[in-house]
C-alpha positions, 0 to 999 in steps of 0.5 A: 635776169636776178644780179649776182649780188641778189642771188647771193643773198638768195643762198645765203637766206635759203641757209636761214641765218638767223638759224644757223647764226645762235649755233656757231655762236654755242661752238664759239662759246664752248670752245671759248670755255673749254680754252681758258677753263683749262688754258688750253692753246687754240690756234688760229687755223681751229677757231677757224676750221670750227666756226668755219665748220659749224656754219658751213654744216648748220647751212648745209642741214637748213639747206636740205631740210628746205630742199625736203621741205618745198611742198611743205614750205609753199603751202604754209603763208611764214615760207612761202616768200623762201627761196625755193617756194617762191621760185629764185633757187630750183630745187635742183640748185639748192640739193647741190648747194646743200651738198657742196656745204656738207663736204665742207663741214665734213672736212672741217672738222674731220681737220678738227679731230675724230671726235668734231668729225663723228658729231658732225655727222650725227647732227647732219643725220638727226636734222636733215633725216632724222627730223626733217625726212622721218618724222616731220610729217609722221609726228609730233615727237618731230623736234624732240628727237630731231633736237639731238643735232642741236646740241650736236655744235656746242659739242664740237666746240667742247671737244675741238679744245678738249675731250676734258671734263667732257661732262661740261661739255655734254651739258652744254651740248643737253641746254641746246637741247632741252632749249629746242621745244620751248623755241620751237613749240612757242613759235609753233603755238604762234603759226599753228594755223600754217602747219595745221594746213601743211599738216605738220602734226607738230604739238599745238596742231595735235593738242589742244590749246590749253595742253599745247600751253601746260606742256611748253611750261613744262618743257620750260622749266626743265630747261630753267631747273637743268641750267642751274647744274652747271654751278656744280661743278668746280669750274663755274660760279656765282656769275653764271649762277645769278645770270641762269637765275634771273634769264630762268625767273624770266622765261618761267614767267613768260610761261606762266603768262602764257599758261595762264593766257594763252595767246598768239602775243604770249606764245610770240613773245615766249619765242622771242625770249627763249633765243637771249636767254640761250645766248645768255647763258652761253656769254656767261659761260665764257665770262666766268670761266674767265674769271675762273 
């Protein structure tokens, strides 16, 4: 019989915490940035609703996509040890858990405001239905059209505080959206055989290696150029620009390395560096806003 502690760990693992940690951080950073820039007081209850709602929503999406993908996960070396394919959690229980988390996230978002609620609905629908159910097995555009959900947490955090200068929140969400292809495609290149075995039409499976690394380098360059945009807003200055420039140059250099010498090591390095890159940008938003 599985102990309560182990079962809790299994359900926690089912939510893919490594994914939602960063999304929750973008929501927190966007909310704090908005609060500092426009001198808006955010109550402790609102902070609980923002962090708890985005955490529940992201965990719900990851749980329900795991439910959708259980047959795929069972044949991929990288994912066959996950709770559902390994038999530690039944599909029925995973589905119920995901639906409970979905309800919690929607209630929390509703208690924030109508904008947060609408964005939460959109994010869940885009990730669970558009990406996982409709596109993941059918089109190499899956991660692009499904990537809109990745930007939702940052925008939820922003509109939870204010809708003033909404272009700032949109740019924050846009950064996450543009970050996703680099993050996911570099991982997909590293585990190309896994995706091919499962019949998933990710870019590295549907295109040859040379074309794949060119596209990854191209999307990375677009992301880095876009990341400089906030500097041209009155609200941000040199702190953000210097951070975006340093981390942007490092990201571009890694992409050039991948382009020049495609390898599993290079693609894995690009993948691993992409998360600190995004975190650094959102830290820079907060620090710059603090000294605004």
